[in-house]
N, CA, C and O atoms as a CHARMM CRD file, in Angstrom:
* protein
*
  256
    1    1 MET  N    -15.68900 -16.33000  -5.03600 PROA 1      0.00000
    2    1 MET  CA   -15.38700 -16.01100  -6.00100 PROA 1      0.00000
    3    1 MET  C    -15.87600 -15.17800  -6.79800 PROA 1      0.00000
    4    1 MET  O    -15.31200 -14.89900  -7.85600 PROA 1      0.00000
    5    2 ARG  N    -17.05000 -14.62400  -6.40500 PROA 2      0.00000
    6    2 ARG  CA   -17.39100 -13.02400  -6.94300 PROA 2      0.00000
    7    2 ARG  C    -16.62700 -12.03000  -6.81500 PROA 2      0.00000
    8    2 ARG  O    -15.96000 -11.35400  -7.59800 PROA 2      0.00000
    9    3 LEU  N    -16.88100 -12.02600  -5.30100 PROA 3      0.00000
   10    3 LEU  CA   -15.50600 -10.51300  -5.09700 PROA 3      0.00000
   11    3 LEU  C    -13.95300 -10.97200  -6.17600 PROA 3      0.00000
   12    3 LEU  O    -13.35800 -10.15300  -6.87600 PROA 3      0.00000
   13    4 ILE  N    -13.52200 -12.68100  -6.01900 PROA 4      0.00000
   14    4 ILE  CA   -11.90000 -12.09600  -6.61700 PROA 4      0.00000
   15    4 ILE  C    -12.33800 -11.54400  -8.96300 PROA 4      0.00000
   16    4 ILE  O    -11.35400 -11.22700  -9.63200 PROA 4      0.00000
   17    5 ASN  N    -13.73300 -11.56400  -9.65300 PROA 5      0.00000
   18    5 ASN  CA   -13.56000 -11.47000 -10.20000 PROA 5      0.00000
   19    5 ASN  C    -13.95000  -9.38400 -10.18200 PROA 5      0.00000
   20    5 ASN  O    -13.53300  -8.39800 -10.79100 PROA 5      0.00000
   21    6 GLU  N    -14.69100  -9.59800  -9.38300 PROA 6      0.00000
   22    6 GLU  CA   -15.05600  -7.69200  -9.26000 PROA 6      0.00000
   23    6 GLU  C    -13.78600  -7.11800  -9.19700 PROA 6      0.00000
   24    6 GLU  O    -13.25500  -6.41400 -10.05600 PROA 6      0.00000
   25    7 TYR  N    -13.36400  -7.44800  -8.18100 PROA 7      0.00000
   26    7 TYR  CA   -11.68500  -6.95500  -7.75400 PROA 7      0.00000
   27    7 TYR  C    -10.80200  -7.09600  -8.92600 PROA 7      0.00000
   28    7 TYR  O    -10.30100  -6.05500  -9.35000 PROA 7      0.00000
   29    8 GLU  N    -10.52800  -8.20100  -9.52000 PROA 8      0.00000
   30    8 GLU  CA   -10.22100  -8.27000 -11.24400 PROA 8      0.00000
   31    8 GLU  C    -11.02200  -7.42200 -12.06100 PROA 8      0.00000
   32    8 GLU  O    -10.11600  -6.96400 -12.75700 PROA 8      0.00000
   33    9 ASP  N    -11.92100  -6.94900 -12.42800 PROA 9      0.00000
   34    9 ASP  CA   -12.52600  -6.20500 -12.86800 PROA 9      0.00000
   35    9 ASP  C    -11.86700  -4.56100 -12.81900 PROA 9      0.00000
   36    9 ASP  O    -11.48500  -3.77500 -13.68700 PROA 9      0.00000
   37   10 GLU  N    -11.98900  -4.51300 -10.90600 PROA 10     0.00000
   38   10 GLU  CA   -11.89700  -2.62900 -10.99900 PROA 10     0.00000
   39   10 GLU  C    -10.21700  -2.84700 -11.59500 PROA 10     0.00000
   40   10 GLU  O    -10.11700  -1.97100 -12.45400 PROA 10     0.00000
   41   11 PHE  N     -9.04600  -3.50900 -11.53600 PROA 11     0.00000
   42   11 PHE  CA    -8.20000  -3.69500 -11.55100 PROA 11     0.00000
   43   11 PHE  C     -7.99800  -3.34100 -12.90600 PROA 11     0.00000
   44   11 PHE  O     -7.13800  -2.53700 -13.26600 PROA 11     0.00000
   45   12 VAL  N     -9.02300  -4.11200 -13.89700 PROA 12     0.00000
   46   12 VAL  CA    -8.86800  -4.08500 -15.86500 PROA 12     0.00000
   47   12 VAL  C     -9.20200  -2.72100 -16.00100 PROA 12     0.00000
   48   12 VAL  O     -8.67300  -2.02800 -16.87100 PROA 12     0.00000
   49   13 LEU  N    -10.35200  -2.11700 -14.91400 PROA 13     0.00000
   50   13 LEU  CA   -10.55900  -0.04600 -15.27100 PROA 13     0.00000
   51   13 LEU  C     -9.50300   0.19000 -14.86600 PROA 13     0.00000
   52   13 LEU  O     -8.86800   0.73800 -15.76800 PROA 13     0.00000
   53   14 LEU  N     -8.69500   0.04400 -13.63500 PROA 14     0.00000
   54   14 LEU  CA    -7.52800   1.16900 -13.00800 PROA 14     0.00000
   55   14 LEU  C     -6.79700   1.61700 -14.34500 PROA 14     0.00000
   56   14 LEU  O     -6.90800   2.68100 -14.95400 PROA 14     0.00000
   57   15 GLN  N     -5.92700   0.37400 -14.66300 PROA 15     0.00000
   58   15 GLN  CA    -5.55900  -0.40900 -15.86800 PROA 15     0.00000
   59   15 GLN  C     -5.73700   1.14000 -16.55500 PROA 15     0.00000
   60   15 GLN  O     -5.00500   2.12900 -16.53800 PROA 15     0.00000
   61   16 GLY  N     -7.26300   0.82800 -17.25900 PROA 16     0.00000
   62   16 GLY  CA    -7.86200   1.20600 -18.99900 PROA 16     0.00000
   63   16 GLY  C     -7.83900   2.97500 -17.93700 PROA 16     0.00000
   64   16 GLY  O     -6.68400   2.68500 -17.62500 PROA 16     0.00000
   65   17 PHE  N     -7.96200   3.69700 -17.55900 PROA 17     0.00000
   66   17 PHE  CA    -8.34100   4.88800 -16.70600 PROA 17     0.00000
   67   17 PHE  C     -6.12200   5.54900 -16.70600 PROA 17     0.00000
   68   17 PHE  O     -5.68100   6.52900 -17.30700 PROA 17     0.00000
   69   18 GLN  N     -5.67000   4.99100 -16.21600 PROA 18     0.00000
   70   18 GLN  CA    -3.98600   5.22500 -16.46900 PROA 18     0.00000
   71   18 GLN  C     -3.72800   5.78100 -17.95300 PROA 18     0.00000
   72   18 GLN  O     -3.25800   6.86000 -18.31400 PROA 18     0.00000
   73   19 GLU  N     -4.24000   4.56600 -18.77100 PROA 19     0.00000
   74   19 GLU  CA    -4.19900   4.16600 -20.36700 PROA 19     0.00000
   75   19 GLU  C     -4.98400   5.61900 -21.10300 PROA 19     0.00000
   76   19 GLU  O     -4.55000   6.11500 -22.14200 PROA 19     0.00000
   77   20 GLY  N     -6.10600   6.12700 -20.41000 PROA 20     0.00000
   78   20 GLY  CA    -6.87800   7.06400 -21.07800 PROA 20     0.00000
   79   20 GLY  C     -8.45800   6.42900 -21.93800 PROA 20     0.00000
   80   20 GLY  O     -8.82400   6.66100 -23.09000 PROA 20     0.00000
   81   21 GLU  N     -9.05300   5.68500 -20.99500 PROA 21     0.00000
   82   21 GLU  CA    -9.73400   4.60700 -21.96500 PROA 21     0.00000
   83   21 GLU  C    -10.99900   5.93500 -21.51100 PROA 21     0.00000
   84   21 GLU  O    -10.54300   6.45300 -20.49200 PROA 21     0.00000
   85   22 SER  N    -12.13300   6.52100 -21.82200 PROA 22     0.00000
   86   22 SER  CA   -13.12300   6.99700 -21.53500 PROA 22     0.00000
   87   22 SER  C    -14.02400   6.09800 -20.85600 PROA 22     0.00000
   88   22 SER  O    -14.66800   6.66500 -19.97400 PROA 22     0.00000
   89   23 SER  N    -14.33000   4.53600 -21.03700 PROA 23     0.00000
   90   23 SER  CA   -14.97600   4.00900 -20.56900 PROA 23     0.00000
   91   23 SER  C    -14.85500   3.92200 -18.67400 PROA 23     0.00000
   92   23 SER  O    -15.54400   3.88100 -17.65400 PROA 23     0.00000
   93   24 ALA  N    -13.33300   3.93500 -19.21000 PROA 24     0.00000
   94   24 ALA  CA   -12.75900   3.18100 -17.66300 PROA 24     0.00000
   95   24 ALA  C    -13.29900   4.79300 -16.65700 PROA 24     0.00000
   96   24 ALA  O    -13.88200   4.57800 -15.59500 PROA 24     0.00000
   97   25 LEU  N    -13.04900   6.33300 -17.09300 PROA 25     0.00000
   98   25 LEU  CA   -13.25600   6.92900 -16.32900 PROA 25     0.00000
   99   25 LEU  C    -14.53700   7.24200 -15.95200 PROA 25     0.00000
  100   25 LEU  O    -14.88500   7.54600 -14.81100 PROA 25     0.00000
  101   26 LYS  N    -15.63500   7.11800 -17.48200 PROA 26     0.00000
  102   26 LYS  CA   -17.07600   7.19600 -16.30600 PROA 26     0.00000
  103   26 LYS  C    -17.32400   6.23300 -15.47500 PROA 26     0.00000
  104   26 LYS  O    -18.01500   6.67400 -14.55600 PROA 26     0.00000
  105   27 TYR  N    -16.94900   4.43400 -15.27700 PROA 27     0.00000
  106   27 TYR  CA   -17.06100   3.74300 -14.12900 PROA 27     0.00000
  107   27 TYR  C    -16.73800   4.47500 -13.36600 PROA 27     0.00000
  108   27 TYR  O    -17.61400   4.93200 -12.63200 PROA 27     0.00000
  109   28 PHE  N    -14.68200   5.12800 -13.10600 PROA 28     0.00000
  110   28 PHE  CA   -14.68500   5.20700 -11.75800 PROA 28     0.00000
  111   28 PHE  C    -16.13100   6.71200 -10.75200 PROA 28     0.00000
  112   28 PHE  O    -16.61100   7.00200  -9.65600 PROA 28     0.00000
  113   29 TYR  N    -16.13000   7.17500 -12.43800 PROA 29     0.00000
  114   29 TYR  CA   -16.54800   9.00100 -12.08100 PROA 29     0.00000
  115   29 TYR  C    -18.20400   8.78800 -11.34500 PROA 29     0.00000
  116   29 TYR  O    -18.64200   9.39600 -10.36900 PROA 29     0.00000
  117   30 ASP  N    -18.97500   7.62400 -12.25400 PROA 30     0.00000
  118   30 ASP  CA   -20.47900   6.70300 -11.62200 PROA 30     0.00000
  119   30 ASP  C    -20.10000   6.15700 -10.96600 PROA 30     0.00000
  120   30 ASP  O    -20.54500   5.05700 -11.29300 PROA 30     0.00000
  121   31 ILE  N    -19.19300   5.92200  -9.67000 PROA 31     0.00000
  122   31 ILE  CA   -18.98200   5.36000  -8.87800 PROA 31     0.00000
  123   31 ILE  C    -18.56900   6.06900  -7.56200 PROA 31     0.00000
  124   31 ILE  O    -18.89200   5.54400  -6.49700 PROA 31     0.00000
  125   32 HSD  N    -18.24300   6.61400  -7.56800 PROA 32     0.00000
  126   32 HSD  CA   -17.69600   7.70700  -6.74700 PROA 32     0.00000
  127   32 HSD  C    -18.08100   9.46300  -6.91000 PROA 32     0.00000
  128   32 HSD  O    -17.38500  10.31700  -6.36100 PROA 32     0.00000
  129   33 TYR  N    -19.23300   9.78000  -7.70900 PROA 33     0.00000
  130   33 TYR  CA   -19.60100  11.02800  -7.49200 PROA 33     0.00000
  131   33 TYR  C    -20.47300  11.40500  -6.91600 PROA 33     0.00000
  132   33 TYR  O    -20.44900  12.60000  -6.62000 PROA 33     0.00000
  133   34 HSD  N    -21.73900  10.51000  -6.45000 PROA 34     0.00000
  134   34 HSD  CA   -22.39500  10.97900  -5.70800 PROA 34     0.00000
  135   34 HSD  C    -21.21700  10.81100  -4.02000 PROA 34     0.00000
  136   34 HSD  O    -21.71000  11.64700  -3.26300 PROA 34     0.00000
  137   35 ALA  N    -20.24600  10.26100  -3.41600 PROA 35     0.00000
  138   35 ALA  CA   -19.83800  10.48400  -2.59700 PROA 35     0.00000
  139   35 ALA  C    -19.44500  11.87200  -2.71600 PROA 35     0.00000
  140   35 ALA  O    -20.00700  12.81100  -2.15100 PROA 35     0.00000
  141   36 LEU  N    -18.50600  11.93700  -3.44000 PROA 36     0.00000
  142   36 LEU  CA   -17.50000  12.99600  -4.05500 PROA 36     0.00000
  143   36 LEU  C    -18.20300  14.17400  -3.49300 PROA 36     0.00000
  144   36 LEU  O    -17.79200  14.53100  -2.39000 PROA 36     0.00000
  145   37 TRP  N    -19.16900  14.85100  -4.01100 PROA 37     0.00000
  146   37 TRP  CA   -20.14900  15.54600  -4.10200 PROA 37     0.00000
  147   37 TRP  C    -20.65700  15.31400  -3.00500 PROA 37     0.00000
  148   37 TRP  O    -21.75900  15.40900  -3.54700 PROA 37     0.00000
  149   38 ASN  N    -20.91800  15.09200  -1.94400 PROA 38     0.00000
  150   38 ASN  CA   -21.68500  14.81700  -0.51700 PROA 38     0.00000
  151   38 ASN  C    -20.65200  15.73500   0.25800 PROA 38     0.00000
  152   38 ASN  O    -20.96500  16.44500   1.21400 PROA 38     0.00000
  153   39 TYR  N    -19.09900  15.60400  -0.39900 PROA 39     0.00000
  154   39 TYR  CA   -17.85500  15.59500   0.80100 PROA 39     0.00000
  155   39 TYR  C    -18.28900  17.26400   0.03300 PROA 39     0.00000
  156   39 TYR  O    -19.04300  18.14000   0.45700 PROA 39     0.00000
  157   40 ALA  N    -17.93000  17.23800  -0.50700 PROA 40     0.00000
  158   40 ALA  CA   -17.30400  18.87000  -1.01900 PROA 40     0.00000
  159   40 ALA  C    -18.70900  19.66100  -0.42900 PROA 40     0.00000
  160   40 ALA  O    -18.55900  20.73800   0.14700 PROA 40     0.00000
  161   41 ARG  N    -20.35300  18.96100  -0.63300 PROA 41     0.00000
  162   41 ARG  CA   -21.52900  20.13600  -0.08200 PROA 41     0.00000
  163   41 ARG  C    -20.91000  20.42200   1.39400 PROA 41     0.00000
  164   41 ARG  O    -20.67200  21.46700   1.99900 PROA 41     0.00000
  165   42 ASN  N    -20.73700  18.90700   1.74800 PROA 42     0.00000
  166   42 ASN  CA   -20.71600  19.59800   3.22800 PROA 42     0.00000
  167   42 ASN  C    -19.72600  20.16200   3.84500 PROA 42     0.00000
  168   42 ASN  O    -19.99700  20.77000   4.88100 PROA 42     0.00000
  169   43 LEU  N    -17.90000  20.10000   3.23800 PROA 43     0.00000
  170   43 LEU  CA   -17.51300  21.37400   2.71900 PROA 43     0.00000
  171   43 LEU  C    -17.65300  23.10100   3.06100 PROA 43     0.00000
  172   43 LEU  O    -17.31600  23.74200   4.05600 PROA 43     0.00000
  173   44 ILE  N    -18.32500  23.53700   1.72700 PROA 44     0.00000
  174   44 ILE  CA   -19.00900  24.30400   1.07000 PROA 44     0.00000
  175   44 ILE  C    -20.69400  25.53800   0.77300 PROA 44     0.00000
  176   44 ILE  O    -21.07100  26.64300   0.38300 PROA 44     0.00000
  177   45 GLU  N    -21.23600  23.84900   1.49400 PROA 45     0.00000
  178   45 GLU  CA   -22.33700  24.51400   1.61900 PROA 45     0.00000
  179   45 GLU  C    -23.23700  24.71800   0.53400 PROA 45     0.00000
  180   45 GLU  O    -24.44500  24.85800   0.72300 PROA 45     0.00000
  181   46 ASP  N    -22.48300  24.75000  -1.07300 PROA 46     0.00000
  182   46 ASP  CA   -23.40600  24.88700  -2.00700 PROA 46     0.00000
  183   46 ASP  C    -23.39400  24.19200  -3.18500 PROA 46     0.00000
  184   46 ASP  O    -22.34500  24.16300  -3.82700 PROA 46     0.00000
  185   47 ASP  N    -24.88600  23.32700  -3.79900 PROA 47     0.00000
  186   47 ASP  CA   -24.61900  22.80300  -5.06800 PROA 47     0.00000
  187   47 ASP  C    -23.72400  22.72200  -5.45600 PROA 47     0.00000
  188   47 ASP  O    -22.68400  22.14100  -5.14800 PROA 47     0.00000
  189   48 LEU  N    -24.11300  23.45600  -6.37700 PROA 48     0.00000
  190   48 LEU  CA   -23.56100  23.93900  -7.44300 PROA 48     0.00000
  191   48 LEU  C    -21.77200  24.09200  -7.74000 PROA 48     0.00000
  192   48 LEU  O    -21.13600  23.62300  -8.68400 PROA 48     0.00000
  193   49 GLN  N    -21.23400  24.97500  -6.48900 PROA 49     0.00000
  194   49 GLN  CA   -19.88400  24.22700  -5.96600 PROA 49     0.00000
  195   49 GLN  C    -19.16400  23.45300  -6.08500 PROA 49     0.00000
  196   49 GLN  O    -18.12700  23.35400  -6.74100 PROA 49     0.00000
  197   50 ALA  N    -20.05600  22.39100  -4.97400 PROA 50     0.00000
  198   50 ALA  CA   -19.34400  21.38400  -5.09200 PROA 50     0.00000
  199   50 ALA  C    -19.81100  20.11500  -6.20600 PROA 50     0.00000
  200   50 ALA  O    -19.31800  18.99000  -6.12600 PROA 50     0.00000
  201   51 GLU  N    -20.72900  20.45500  -7.13600 PROA 51     0.00000
  202   51 GLU  CA   -20.85400  20.39600  -8.05200 PROA 51     0.00000
  203   51 GLU  C    -19.58400  20.21100  -9.27100 PROA 51     0.00000
  204   51 GLU  O    -19.09500  19.30300  -9.94300 PROA 51     0.00000
  205   52 ASP  N    -19.38200  21.94700  -9.03700 PROA 52     0.00000
  206   52 ASP  CA   -17.99300  22.15300  -9.73900 PROA 52     0.00000
  207   52 ASP  C    -16.76100  21.62700  -9.36700 PROA 52     0.00000
  208   52 ASP  O    -15.95600  21.16600 -10.17600 PROA 52     0.00000
  209   53 ILE  N    -16.56500  21.69100  -7.98600 PROA 53     0.00000
  210   53 ILE  CA   -15.29000  20.75700  -7.37400 PROA 53     0.00000
  211   53 ILE  C    -14.62300  19.71500  -7.52600 PROA 53     0.00000
  212   53 ILE  O    -13.41500  19.48000  -7.48100 PROA 53     0.00000
  213   54 VAL  N    -15.79100  18.92000  -7.76700 PROA 54     0.00000
  214   54 VAL  CA   -15.98900  17.65900  -7.87300 PROA 54     0.00000
  215   54 VAL  C    -15.77900  16.95300  -9.80300 PROA 54     0.00000
  216   54 VAL  O    -15.30800  15.89600 -10.22100 PROA 54     0.00000
  217   55 MET  N    -16.36200  18.09800 -10.48400 PROA 55     0.00000
  218   55 MET  CA   -16.18600  17.77300 -12.40400 PROA 55     0.00000
  219   55 MET  C    -14.99600  18.50900 -12.22800 PROA 55     0.00000
  220   55 MET  O    -14.72600  17.51000 -11.56200 PROA 55     0.00000
  221   56 GLU  N    -13.72700  19.46200 -12.12900 PROA 56     0.00000
  222   56 GLU  CA   -13.05000  20.32900 -12.07600 PROA 56     0.00000
  223   56 GLU  C    -11.70900  19.01800 -11.87900 PROA 56     0.00000
  224   56 GLU  O    -10.74200  18.90600 -12.63200 PROA 56     0.00000
  225   57 SER  N    -12.08200  17.92000 -10.36600 PROA 57     0.00000
  226   57 SER  CA   -11.10500  16.99300 -10.24600 PROA 57     0.00000
  227   57 SER  C    -10.94400  15.76300 -10.72500 PROA 57     0.00000
  228   57 SER  O     -9.90400  15.10400 -10.70700 PROA 57     0.00000
  229   58 PHE  N    -12.15700  15.40800 -11.22400 PROA 58     0.00000
  230   58 PHE  CA   -12.23000  14.16800 -12.33700 PROA 58     0.00000
  231   58 PHE  C    -11.38600  14.84700 -13.71400 PROA 58     0.00000
  232   58 PHE  O    -10.46300  14.12400 -14.09000 PROA 58     0.00000
  233   59 LEU  N    -11.52200  15.78400 -14.29800 PROA 59     0.00000
  234   59 LEU  CA   -11.01400  16.43800 -15.31600 PROA 59     0.00000
  235   59 LEU  C     -9.26300  16.15000 -15.35200 PROA 59     0.00000
  236   59 LEU  O     -8.67900  15.49500 -16.21600 PROA 59     0.00000
  237   60 LYS  N     -8.59700  16.87700 -14.09400 PROA 60     0.00000
  238   60 LYS  CA    -7.15000  17.11600 -13.16800 PROA 60     0.00000
  239   60 LYS  C     -6.76100  15.69600 -13.67200 PROA 60     0.00000
  240   60 LYS  O     -6.12200  15.44000 -14.69300 PROA 60     0.00000
  241   61 ILE  N     -7.25600  14.84400 -12.78400 PROA 61     0.00000
  242   61 ILE  CA    -7.30500  13.84200 -13.13200 PROA 61     0.00000
  243   61 ILE  C     -6.78900  12.68000 -13.97500 PROA 61     0.00000
  244   61 ILE  O     -5.88700  11.84900 -13.87400 PROA 61     0.00000
  245   62 TRP  N     -7.98200  13.05100 -15.06300 PROA 62     0.00000
  246   62 TRP  CA    -7.56700  12.77400 -16.58200 PROA 62     0.00000
  247   62 TRP  C     -6.53800  13.69600 -17.17400 PROA 62     0.00000
  248   62 TRP  O     -5.68600  12.94900 -17.65500 PROA 62     0.00000
  249   63 ASP  N     -6.34300  14.40000 -17.28900 PROA 63     0.00000
  250   63 ASP  CA    -4.98300  15.12500 -17.62500 PROA 63     0.00000
  251   63 ASP  C     -3.88600  14.38900 -17.47900 PROA 63     0.00000
  252   63 ASP  O     -3.22600  13.71000 -18.26500 PROA 63     0.00000
  253   64 ARG  N     -3.82500  14.55400 -16.70900 PROA 64     0.00000
  254   64 ARG  CA    -2.51600  14.14200 -15.75800 PROA 64     0.00000
  255   64 ARG  C     -2.20400  11.84100 -16.56500 PROA 64     0.00000
  256   64 ARG  O     -1.30100  11.14300 -16.10400 PROA 64     0.00000
């Protein structure tokens, strides 16, 4: 039963993200940042550039 509530919560957060709610952006940023940073870091082997790539990616998504 708990998994259903988690999925429902994420669905609500996704809707909020699409509607421009900053708390939803923060949620998705917090749960995906580290994995995305690791992926970018492995591609370019530069910590600061990897951070910039992740931040810019989230900004572009947010602007759309």
